[in-house]
GUTORVO-620820 format. One line per 4 residues: number of its first residue (from 1); for each residue x, y, z of C-alpha. Coordinates in steps of 0.25 Angstrom, whole numbers, plus 5000, padded with zeros to 4 digits. Example, Ala and Ser with C-alpha at 12.3 -4.5 7.8 and 13.67 -1.06 7.14 Angstrom:
// GUTORVO-620820
1) 5049:4982:5031  5055:4996:5029
END
This chain:
// GUTORVO-620820
1) 5371:5320:5666  5380:5325:5654  5374:5333:5643  5378:5332:5629
5) 5382:5345:5623  5373:5350:5611  5381:5359:5602  5376:5373:5598
9) 5374:5368:5584  5366:5356:5588  5357:5364:5597  5353:5373:5586
13) 5352:5362:5575  5344:5352:5583  5337:5360:5594  5336:5374:5588
17) 5344:5380:5600  5352:5393:5596  5360:5402:5605  5358:5417:5603
21) 5366:5428:5611  5366:5443:5610  5364:5457:5616  5351:5464:5616
25) 5351:5477:5608  5339:5483:5617  5346:5482:5631  5360:5475:5630
29) 5356:5462:5636  5363:5449:5633  5355:5437:5628  5360:5423:5627
33) 5349:5414:5620  5346:5400:5617  5335:5399:5607  5327:5387:5602
37) 5322:5389:5587  5313:5377:5589  5303:5383:5598  5308:5397:5601
41) 5312:5395:5615  5325:5401:5621  5333:5404:5633  5340:5417:5635
45) 5349:5423:5645  5349:5438:5645  5359:5447:5653  5361:5461:5655
49) 5373:5467:5661  5375:5479:5670  5374:5490:5659  5362:5484:5652
53) 5347:5483:5655  5335:5486:5647  5322:5481:5640  5321:5471:5630
57) 5310:5472:5619  5296:5469:5622  5290:5457:5616  5281:5445:5618
61) 5281:5430:5614  5270:5422:5608  5274:5408:5611  5286:5408:5621
65) 5287:5413:5636  5299:5419:5641  5303:5415:5655  5314:5424:5661
69) 5323:5421:5673  5330:5432:5680  5344:5428:5684  5350:5441:5688
73) 5346:5456:5688  5332:5458:5684  5322:5461:5672  5309:5468:5670
77) 5298:5462:5663  5288:5471:5656  5276:5465:5650  5261:5467:5647
81) 5251:5462:5657  5238:5465:5650  5238:5479:5645  5249:5483:5656
85) 5264:5482:5656  5270:5477:5668  5284:5476:5673  5290:5465:5681
89) 5304:5464:5687  5311:5451:5689  5324:5448:5697  5334:5437:5698
93) 5327:5423:5700  5314:5428:5694  5307:5421:5682  5296:5426:5673
97) 5289:5422:5660  5283:5431:5650  5270:5427:5644  5267:5424:5629
101) 5261:5436:5621  5264:5446:5632  5274:5457:5628  5285:5459:5638
105) 5299:5465:5639  5311:5463:5648  5320:5473:5655  5334:5467:5658
109) 5340:5474:5670  5355:5476:5671  5363:5464:5675  5352:5454:5672
113) 5352:5440:5668  5339:5433:5664  5336:5419:5657  5324:5419:5647
117) 5317:5406:5643  5308:5407:5631  5299:5395:5631  5286:5391:5624
121) 5283:5390:5609  5288:5401:5601  5279:5409:5591  5289:5414:5581
125) 5288:5429:5577  5292:5429:5562  5299:5443:5564  5308:5438:5576
129) 5308:5423:5574  5305:5421:5588  5293:5422:5598  5296:5436:5601
133) 5286:5447:5597  5285:5462:5599  5275:5466:5589  5264:5472:5599
137) 5261:5486:5604  5263:5480:5618  5277:5476:5615  5279:5491:5610
141) 5273:5496:5622  5281:5487:5632  5294:5491:5625  5290:5506:5627
145) 5286:5504:5642  5297:5495:5646  5308:5504:5641  5302:5515:5650
149) 5302:5506:5662  5315:5507:5670  5325:5495:5668  5336:5498:5678
END
């Protein structure tokens, strides 16, 4: 079966798909994204190198789930379970999905590659333009506690 190529311009114009790549200021990780403006879904490849590791920023989603696939290295997930904060470590080949409205944070260990799939129906935050929220005391508490947790 032969696929017909879709240009970057047509992907954006007719399907709302854009590419966005960059380096995170919080921990130096590299992110390579395909975003869909129609429904707020996305695919993200995230990488750390030998010298980079660290926590992202605590947040939650109202309408989308995030499913993570660990390809190489490892990640630590910090999340609320009731009133408690729990830490789970995931290694190559493992998959996990965050829950809606549950604050969480990810620590990318050194030399890690993960794939994140955002799926569901996004609820757009007027401040961020995406289904990404960090406006609760639980997010603040999670940021403080996760940064104290060893990440190497």
